[in-house]
C-alpha positions, 0 to 999 in steps of 0.5 A: 444699639439702643445702648447707643443711641440714646445719648444721641437721641437724647441730643436730637430731642433738645436741638429739635425739641420732638419726641425721637423713636429708634425701631427694627424691621420684625416681621412686619412690623416694627419694635420700638428700641428706645424714645426720648421726650422733651419734656414740653412736648406730650408723650406720643404714646410710645411705649418701649417694645411696643409694636406697628404696624411697620408701613403705617409709620415713618420708621416703618416705611424707611426699613420696608424701603430697603427690604425685597418688594417680595418678603415685604408683600408677604409679610402684609399678606400674611397680617393683612394690611392693619390700617390706624387712621382714614390715612393708613396706606391699604393698597399694594399700588400705592405703599409700593409708590412710597418706598420707592419716593423713600428710596429716591428722598432718603428719608419715609412721612408718616402724615397721621397715618400711625395717629391723627394729629400726629406726623412722624419724619424717619431715617434709615440706618445702615451698618457698616456693610450698608444693609438697614439695620434700624430706625429714625424718627422725630414726631408731632402735632399735625400742627408742630410738623408743619413745612417748615418746622419738617425742611428745618428738622431733616436735616438734623435728623438724617445727617444725627450719627448715633453716638460714636458708633453710627458715622454719617456717609453723605454720598449714600445719605445714611447713617452705619454702624 
């Protein structure tokens, strides 16, 4: 997946001038598989192979929203909430509502939940069967990721096919392998 994503991630990165990340879900965490950073934007500390608490990231919320709630809840009960900032979600009621909103909108937002002063948006990536298998995000500083920038960026990131292996289905608001 990473190999097929890199060229398209670079194009998206160039188009929106924001950091792009690709990740999968791994036991309640997101595992970063690939990233692309514009030269003009400072890196947001993403390291390949690094894990992050899923419910504290837009990537994770885009993935968790399409998993059974019992599975998500069990992973948090097993590992704990592990918040990063004062904005991190740390209760089941709020998380369940957030994941429902992600399913309704088709994308997730992390508003300083993983890192102070950083806002991220992520869209799920589905396989041909419709299952969510990964997520693609764009990230930037809070001052760069204004509501106007988010509205302009979202269509670019959510419609974005990953190389020729992915196709966009506007009826389902998703990319497909």
